[in-house]
C-alpha positions in Angstrom: 13.6 1.9 6.0 11.1 0.4 3.5 8.8 -2.6 3.7 7.4 -4.5 0.7 3.9 -5.9 0.3 2.9 -8.2 -2.6 -0.8 -8.2 -3.2 -0.8 -10.7 -6.0 -3.4 -13.4 -5.4 -5.4 -11.5 -2.8 -8.9 -10.1 -3.1 -9.3 -6.4 -2.7 -10.7 -6.9 0.8 -7.9 -9.1 1.9 -5.3 -6.7 0.5 -6.9 -3.8 2.3 -7.1 -5.5 5.6 -3.5 -6.8 5.4 -2.2 -3.4 4.3 -4.0 -1.5 7.1 -2.6 -4.0 9.6 0.9 -3.6 8.2 0.8 0.2 8.3 -0.5 0.2 11.9 2.1 -2.3 13.1 5.1 -1.0 11.2 8.2 -0.2 13.2 9.0 3.5 13.9 11.9 3.2 11.5 9.7 2.3 8.6 9.1 5.4 6.4 7.5 3.7 3.3 5.8 0.5 2.1 6.2 -0.6 -1.5 2.9 -2.2 -2.6 3.3 -4.5 -5.5 -0.2 -4.8 -7.0 0.4 -5.5 -10.7 -1.5 -3.8 -13.6 -2.1 -6.3 -16.4 -5.0 -8.4 -15.0 -7.4 -5.9 -13.6 -6.8 -2.8 -11.5 -9.1 -3.2 -8.5 -6.3 -3.5 -5.9 -4.3 -0.7 -7.6 -7.4 1.5 -7.5 -8.0 0.7 -3.8 -4.3 1.4 -2.9 -4.3 4.7 -4.7 -7.8 5.9 -3.6 -7.6 8.1 -0.4 -11.1 7.1 0.5 -10.4 3.4 0.5 -7.1 2.8 2.2 -7.1 4.9 5.4 -4.7 5.3 8.2 -3.5 8.1 10.4 0.0 7.2 9.6 -0.4 7.3 5.8 1.0 10.6 4.6 0.8 10.2 0.9 1.0 7.9 -2.1 3.9 8.0 -4.5 3.5 6.7 -8.0 6.5 5.3 -9.8 7.4 4.6 -13.4 6.4 1.0 -12.7 2.6 1.0 -13.1 2.4 -2.2 -11.0 3.5 -0.6 -7.8 2.6 2.2 -5.5 4.8 3.5 -2.6 3.0 4.5 0.6 4.8 7.1 2.6 4.1 6.7 6.3 5.0 8.7 9.4 6.7 7.2 12.4 4.6 6.2 15.4 
């Protein structure tokens, strides 16, 4: 199962906090989170999502880049 998270209109800090909470609270059936961060008006949120030193969680297994530059898929492990 996949969740979706739209980071448009958020600051980097807000997006980071909300994503970390979403990853931590995601149901055991959730295997990925599609993060929609955009790419045309700055890339601070995209950089935060893709940087392993920024967005941290024990459940986060890897980041998957897609052909859409405005999104990143976070692969998470079950609880």
